Each structure stands twice: as C-alpha cells, then as structure tokens.
N, C-alpha and C positions, 0 to 999 in steps of 0.2 A: 478435291472431290474424291470420295471413296469409290473404289472399283473392286468388285468381287472377281477373284481368279480361282478357277477350279482346275486342278490337275487330276485327271481320272482316266486310266490308272497311272500311278507313279511307276515308272519302269526301272530296269536294272535293280530290281529287288525280287524277293520270292513272295508271290501272292498278289492280291488285289487291294491296293491302298488308295484311297481318295484323300486329297488335301485341298481344303478351301481356305483362302486367305482374303481378308479385306485389306486392300492397299490404299493408304491415305498419306499424301505428302511424301511419296517415294519410300514409304516404310510399311511393314505389315502392322496393322492395327489390331487384328484379331485372327485367330486360326482355328480350324476344326480338323481333327484327324479321324477318318472314318474307315474302319475295316469293312471291306465290301464283300465278305464271304462268310459262309457258315458251314462247318463240317459235321458237328454233332458226334465226334468220336466218343465223348463221354457217355452218350446214350447207347452206342454200339457195344460198349464194354459191360453194361449192366447184365448181371446174371452169369457172366463168364468165369472161367477158371483164371485166377490171378496170374498163373504162370504163363498165360497166353497174352497178357496185356502188353508186354514189351514189344512183341511182334506187331501188334495192331497199332499201338501208339506211334511207332516210328513211321507209319504211313500218313501221319498228320502232315508231313512235309517231305518234299523231295530233296531238300538240302540239309535240314536238321534231323535226319533220320537217326543217326547214332546217338545223339544227345537225348532224344525221347526214349529210345530203347534203354539206355543206361539209367536214366532217371526212374523209369518204370520199375526195373528190377530192384533198384534201391528202395523204392516205396514199399514194395511187398516185403523185402527183407527187413525193413524197419518195423513193419507191422508184426513180423514173426520173431524179431530180435535174433535174426539168423546171422551167424558168422560167415564171412567169405574168405576162403583160403588166400594166403598171400600171393601165390602165383596168379590167381584169378584177378586180384586187385591190380597187380602189375600189368597184366595183359590188357585189362580194361583201361588202365591209365594210359598205356602206350597208344591204344586206339583213340581215346579221347583227345590226347595231346596232338597226335598226328592230324586228326580231323580239325582241331582248332587252328593249327598252323596253316593247314590248307585253306580254311575258311578266311582267315585274316589276310593271307596273300591275295586270294581271289577278290576279296572285298575291296582292298585298296586299289589294285591295278585294274581289275576288270569291271567293277561295279561303280566305283566312285572317282577314280583318278581323272576320268574324262570330264568331270565337273570343273576341274582346275587346269587341265592340259588342253591347249588349243592344237589339235592334231595337224591342221592344215598349215599353221604357222611353222611347224617343224620343217617344211619344205624350203624355208628361207634360211635354215641353219647351215653353218659351216661344220660338217661332220668332224673335221680334224680338231676344231676348237671344242666341240662337244666332248670328244675323247679326252682332250687335255683337262677339261673341267671334271669329267668323271674320274679320271685317274688321280686328280688332286684330292678327291673326296674319299676314295676307298681303293682297296686292292682287288676288287672283283675282276675275275679273269676275262669277262666279256665286255669290258669297258674300252677296248682299244679302237684304233682308227678303222680297222677293217670292219668291225661290227657296226660302227656308226655309219660308215659309208654304205654298207649293205642295207641297213635299216632305212636310210633315206631313199635309196634306189627302190626298195620294196614299196615304200609309201608312195613314191612318185608313180609307180606302176598302178597302184589303186586309182590314183587321181586321174592319170592320163587315160586310163581305161574307162573313164566316165562314171566310176563309182568308188566309194570309199570302203566298200565291204563291211568289215566289222566296226568301222568307225563312222558309219552312216548315222545321220540324225542327231549329231551333236550341235551345240550352240557355238560353232566355230566363228570367231570374229566378234563374239559378244564383248561389250565394253568392260565386263567384270573380269575378263581373262587378262592375266598380268605376266605370265611367264615369258622370258625371252625365247627366241627361236631355238637356241642351243639347248636350253633346259627342256623345252617341249620335245625336241628330238631324243634327248636322253630318256625322258619318260616313256616315249613310244618304244624305244629299244627295250627298256626294262619291262614294259607291258608284254611285249612279244616273248621275251625270255621267261617271264613268270608263267606263261602258258605251259612251258616245258617243266619248270621247277615244281609247280603245284602237283603234277602227276606223281612225283615221288612220295609226297605225303599220302596220296590216295593208294599207292601201292602198299604202303605199310598197313593201312586200314584193311585192304583187300586180303593180304596174307594172313593177318590175325583174325579178321572178321568173316572170312570166306568169300565175301563180295562187298561191293560198295556201289551205289547206296544200298541201304537196308541190309546191314550186317546180319549174319546168321548164327553167330557163336555164343550169344548170351543165354543165360539161364538163371532163374531165381536160385541163388546159392552159389553162383560162380560163372564159369565159362565152359563151353563144350570143346575146349582145345586139349586133347590128350598130349602129355609131354613125354618125350623119350629121348634117350641119347643114342639109341641103336636101331631105330626104325625110321625108314623114309616115308612111311604112310601117315605120320603124325607131325606135330610141331617139333622140329629138331633144332639143335644148336646151330646146325649148318644154315637152316632157314633164318634163324634169328641173327646170324652174322651178316646175312644179306641186308637185313633191315638197317644195320649200323651205317653202312655206306650211304644209304638214302638220308638217314638222320643227319649225317655230317654235311651232305650237300645242302640240305634245307637250312642248317645253321649258317653255312657260308652265305647263302642268299639273304636270309633274314637280317644278319648283322652287317653285311657289307653292301647291301642294295636297299632293302626295304626300310630299315631304320634311317639310312642316309637320305633316301628319296623323300620320305615324310618330313624330315627336318628341312630339306631344301624347299619343298612346297610351303611349309610353315613360315620359313624366313621371307619368301616373296609375298606371302599373303598374311603378313603380320597383323594387318588391320582386322582379320577374321578371328583373332584371339579375343576381340571385344564383342563378338557376335555369337549368339546361339547357346548361351549358358543354360537358360531355362530353369528347370527344377534342379536345385543343388543339394537335395537330400540324396545320398548315395547308398545303394544296397547291393551287397555282394555276398556270396556264400563260399565257404572254404571248399577246396577240392584237391584231388590227387591224394586219396587216402593211403596212409602208410602202414596201417594195421588192419586186423581182420574185422573190426567193429566200427571203423570210421570215427575214431576219437583223436587221431593225429593226421595232419594234412601237410602237404608240401607247400600249398598256396593258401594264405589266410583269407577270411571273409568277415563281414560285419556290416555295421550301419553307421553312417556319418550324417549329421544334420547341419543344414545351412552352410555347407562347404567348409566347416570348421573341423579339421582333423583331430583336434583335441576331444571332440565329442564321440569319437570312435568307440563303439561297443562291439566286441567280437561275437561271432557265432562259432562255437567251438567244436561241435560234433553233430553227427547224424541224429536227428530227433531232438536237437537242442530246444529246450522249452522256450527260450527267448525268441527263437525263430517260429516255432509252432504256434505260439499264442499271438503273434503280431500281424498275421496276414488276414485281410478281409477283401471282399469284392463287392462293389456297388454296380447296380444296373440302371441308375436313374436316367442316364443318357444312352443306354444300350438297348438293342432290340431283343430284350428278354423280359420275362415276368418272374417274380419271386412270390412265394406264398405270403411272405411278410415284406412290407415295404421298408426294408432296412438292409444294410450291407450284411453279407453272410460269410462266415468262416468257410474255407474250402471243404472241410469235412461235412458241413451242412449245405454245401453248394448245390444249386439247382440249374438245370439247363433246359429252359422252357422258351423256345424262340417266339418272338412277337414282333414281326416286321411292321413298321408304321410309315415307311418312307423317310426321307431325310428332313429332319426338323431342326432348324438352327438352335432353338431354345428347348427342344425336347429330345427325343431319341434319334441318334444319327450314326450309330456304329454297331457292328457285330461284336466288338471287343468290350469286355467288362472293364471296370475301373478298380484295380487293386490299390490298397494302401498298406503301409506298415506302421502299426500303432497309430492309425488315423492320418498318416502323412503320405503324400505322393512321393514317389521315389524314382530316381533315374538308375537304371541298371545297365550293365555292359562293361567293356574294357576300362572306361574311365573310372567307374565305380570300383572295379577290381584293382586298378593301379593305386587309386587314392587310399583304399582300405589297406593295401599292401604297404604303402608308405606309413600310414598311421600305425600299423602293427609292427613296424620296424623290420619288414621282410627284406633281407639284404639283396637278393637278386632284383627285386622291383626297384629298390633305391639305386642300384648300380646302373640299370638301363634307363631309368627315368632321368637320372643326372646326366648320363651320356647324351640323351636326346636333347635335353634343354641346353646343354653346353654346345652341341652342334648347331642348333638353331641360333643361339646367341652369337656364335662365331660367324655364321653366314649372314645374319641380319645386322651384324656389327653393333649390337646393343644387347644389354642383359635381358634375357627372357626368363621369368621365374615361374613358379608353380601356379600362380594365379591364371596364367595364360592357358592352362589346361581346361579351365571351366569355359569351354567354347566349342564352336563347330570344328575348328581345326585342331583343338585340343583332344577331341575324341579320336581323331585319326592318329595323333601322336601316341595317345594312350594305347591304342590297338597295336601299334608297332612295338611299343615297350612290352606289352603283355605277350606278344608273339615271340620276342627275344627271350623272355623269361620261360615261356613254355617250351621253346625248342631246346633250351638247356636242360629243362626238367625231363624232356623226352629222352635225352641221352642218359640221364640219371636213372630213370625207370627201367630202361633197357639193361643197364648195369646191375640194378637190383634184381631183376628177373634172372639174368644169367648167374648172378652170385647165389641166389636161392636154389636154383637148379643144381649148381655145383655142390651144394650141401646135401644133396640127395632127396630134396623135397620135390615131388612131382605132382602133388595134389592140386586139383583145379576146381573141385566141386564138393559142396555139402548139400545133402538132400533136405529139402524143406518139408516140414510137417505142419499141417494146418489144424489149429485147434477148433473145438466146437465153440459156438457163440461168436460174438463180434469183436474184432480187433481193428485198430486204426494204424495207418503208417504214412509217412511222408518221405519221399526221396527228393533230394536236390542235387543240382549240378551247375557249376559255373560254366555255362555254355558259351560259345563264341559271342553271342549277343547279350549275355548276362545271366542273372539268376533265374534258373528254370526249376520248377517244382511240380511233382505229381502227388496227389493226395488220394489215398484209397481207403475205403471202408469195406472190410471183408466180413461176411456173416456166414458161418458154417461152410467155409471154404469157397464161397462164391462172392463175386464183386457186388456190393450193395450200392456203393457210390464211388465215383471216380471224377476228379477234377484236375485239370492241367492249368497251372498259372505260369504262362510263358514269358520270356523276356520282352517280346514285342507287345504283350498285353500291358506290362508295366509302362513301357515307353510310348506306345502308340494309342494308349487308352483315351477315351473321351473324358469330359469333365466328370468329376466324382460326385459324391453325395452332397458336398459343400459347394458344388459348382466351380471347383478349382481345376484349371486346365492340366492335362497330362504333360509329360516331358516334351513330346513333339510340339504340342500346341504352345507351351510356354516358351520353348526355344525359338520359335518362329517370330514371336512378338518383337517388333522394332528392327527386324531384318531389313536392310536396305535393298530396294528393288530398282535396278537401273531401267528396266523395260518390262512393264507389266504383261506384255504380250509374249515375252520370253523369260519366264520366271526362274532363271538359272539359280539364283540365290536361294530360293525355296528348296530346290533339289539338293543343293549343297548341304544344307543343314539336315534335311530329312535323311539323305544318304549317309550322313556321318554316324547315324545310329545303326546302319545296316539293317533296315526293316526286313522282317520275315513274317509275313501274315499267314500264309499257308500255300497250298498248291493244288492244281488240277480241279478247280471248282467248275460246276455247271450251274448256270442260272436259268430258271424258267419262269414264265408268267403263269397265271391261273389256267391258261388254255394248254399249257405244256409245251409252248413254243420257246425256242432258244432266244435269249435276250443278248444282244450284242453290246459289249462294253467297249466304248470308244475313248480315245484320248482327246481331251479338249484343250 
C-alpha cells in the first residue's frame, strides 16, 4: 500500500525545501522536490548600475554570500571583457577557497553527520577504545584519551540535564543507524572540534573581505584591498602571514580528520553506495583563475554524460561558447509564467511569478528546471571530482585514490569509483574536494606573496561601460556546484539579470520532458525502514547540501503571516 510522506520544511539546510515521497513496499516509488520560497532578486536589479549587482546578489542567501558576489562581478567583467589584476585574482581565490573549505567542514559535521551518527549511543562507548581507534586512523592531535573522556562527560551532562542541547530532535535509535558506540563517540568529538576549526576559515574571509558574511571588498575590475609593504592601514605582508597559520591548521584538520571520518562512515554504511545515484550527467565549471582574463584555472570543469568519464568535455574559459550555449531553464512545473511556453536561455530569461498551489502533475515549486544541452545535470562536489578525474587533474586523483583506499581498508573489501555515484559517494567527493581546495588555498597564498615580492601592488582596473547592449556570464564552482549569473547591460544599466544556482540544478522540479531533477531521481528506490521517521530521505537530500535561500516571509491575500510547520 502506497503512503505519501511530506517533510516540510527540510531542516539543517539553508532555506525552505519541501520533499514529498510516495512510499510503497518499503521503498520510495516517486518523489517531488519543491522550493517553498521566492525572493525576486532578478527584478530588484533591473535598471540598476551593474557595479552594484554584486552587493545586492550576495543578499540572496545568508550562507552563499561570497559566491554570489564573486559570480556577479565576473558576469559584468565578462560583458565588458575586462581584465582583472593578478593580485585581485589571488585575493578573490583565497576568499573563495577559504569559504568553500569552511562550507564543506560545516556541511559534513554540523548539517549531515547526524543523519549517520547516533549521538545517544556514544554514551555506551569506552572512550579509551575510541581514542585507540582514532589514533590508529590518523595523527590528529585531539584524538587522545583525554579528549574522548572529556567529550563523553560533556555529552552525559547534556543528557543528565534533561536535554540534548545542540543534539536535540535527531532520530536516535533509528533502525537505519549502524555505527558502533566508539565510532559514534569519535564523531561527536570531531563534531565539537569542527566548531572551533571552521572559525579559522571564516577569519581568512573576514581579513580579506572586511567582514563575513557579506564581504565588502569586491569591485567590478578587481578588489578594494590596497596592498603595501610599509603601511599598517592596508593589507600588509604581516597580515598575510597571519593567514598562513590558519591555512595550515585547516589543512591538518581536513586531511587528518575530515577525510578519515568520511571514509569511516562510508565503510560502515557500504550498502549506501548503492543508494541515491539519481541523475548521472555531471556538470562542473573550472575555477581558481590563474591569469587576468580567466583562460587558465587551477581546478578544471566540464560535462560528463551517463557517468561515463570518457564522455568528458571541458569548459575551458570564462565565456566559453560551449558553456554559454548549453543552458536553458523550463518552468513547466514551476510557479512562473513565460511569454512563450518553451525553455528559455538565461539571457532571455523571465521572472514572472504565478503561484498555483502544489499540484502533483502541474506546478509545484518556485525553482525553475535547468538543462545543459537538453539534459538534466547533477552539480556539486561529486561532479567536480569526477570532472577532475576525467581531466587528469593530479590533486583530485591523489585525494580520491586516498579516500577510496581508506574506505576499502576499513570495509575490508575493494571499493571502486562506481561507489561514488551514490548518497554516501557525494559525502566522499565533498571531502576529496575539500582536501584539493585546502592545498590550493596554500598555493594561492604563495602566489600572492610572490607577486607582491616582484613589486606588483595593483588590485583594480577601472571598468568602462559602452553605449548599446552587451551580454556577460559569470560562473563559479561554488561549494554546492556550478553557479552562474547572466547579465544583459544596455547603456550602462541592467536590462536583464538571471541567476542559475547549484540548488536550482539539483533541487529542480521535473523539466519540459517531465524528467525528474537530481533530488527527485536520487530518492527513487530509497529504502525506508519507518515511513513515520523518514531518516533515509533526509540522508540523500542532505548529501547534496541544499541551499534554497534565506529569511523569507510568506503572507496570504490578507497580509497575514503564514506559519510553515514540520510534518
């Protein structure tokens, strides 16, 4: 007998996401992914100065602020064919990389690990055995007996006090939880340690970006960071040296804790390598530009069809024709209207809201449905890692091999690349990407210092806006995947602006051909042990790290607040 399960809102994400599944025979038979919010940022931007767009677009979200700001200035620069000084590229890269490392650490430990870790079970653990296990896996300095004993005592204090504090409202004791008590205790210890470590990534963003969230240093044409070797009032070598200590601490945690923990969870939940593949067309964009025009990148991107790495086609530069011509968005199942009933390229994109209520076979989401050359595509760290492997990117190969080897050793069976096409594989890919990026963070820091040492202190090129109409697209491989902003500028003012964001690609409703989006496709056939406690649905949805948007207010026709409740 089929049963409809509605989770509204999905928590431990950014924004309001509703997931509906029909459960039949202990498995998901069909799924609907519904973005339950609308911001209309694209309409706010119309008629404005393009140089202001980056500041406005980063207000789309309280988490993905930096990525929208960066992508916006790139879009305008692409329209103007404007060079960006090397120092500005390096500063932007360091901000982006630190933001991504922060995001990945927070996602695994604080947003999704509790789908796999039974916190209350950790109270049954022997902390000394936990420490021995931890020390056998890595050299992390906080894996000792003292730390594990202290963690257990702290956790016991929560429970004995009649509340679990930050661990409240988990599915503790759920039959799908498999980790032994000692592994659960280790995960809780690293959860708490990650709260401190992630702050160091945010410090890097704050120093270079003036604040976080919502950095203040970007400008079309570069950054507003004056460089000097003899003035304490600007960005000095002394301040840059402080960043290096934080970068080194982040690298230590990512390589000796995060990578290992993901491998351990993967080994205990090996059955989840057969769950959650969904859409296996993978789209990624290159990032970390190494020149002034965005034609050389430290991290590659491209498109893979049908999970076959031999089909990889690279995206090679900002404004790449292959990229520009491939993107369209459908609204067949979205709460919008188009002037013409067909998918539109973002340069011709329209933002005309038309709410109809939730219709299973009709419109049911505020998200549009993007395609790449007519194909649905999964974006995110898994796409990024697979494209890196297909492109022969040595750092990606190094850490992907290390992760799979660790999982194989812990699981005592060979685990190959096919395991990555799964719910647990997305977590592994995110850890691999995080390790790649933390190494590149150190490299970009060295490149910046080296360029300053040559006497180059330039950080800005002044933009000039031509008469008439110009088009530009900026892209960025954000923590959740391929992000793009598309701008049409007419006589120096914004004529059209469209954002095609990672969670639009992944969380989209069915497209023009009624094909399910990545969330919907990945949920099909997911085993459900208890339909009243759909933990397995959360596991797969959380593996994408949903980011729908933030701070929305819903009102009815009378102007009264509408309460959104969890069901």
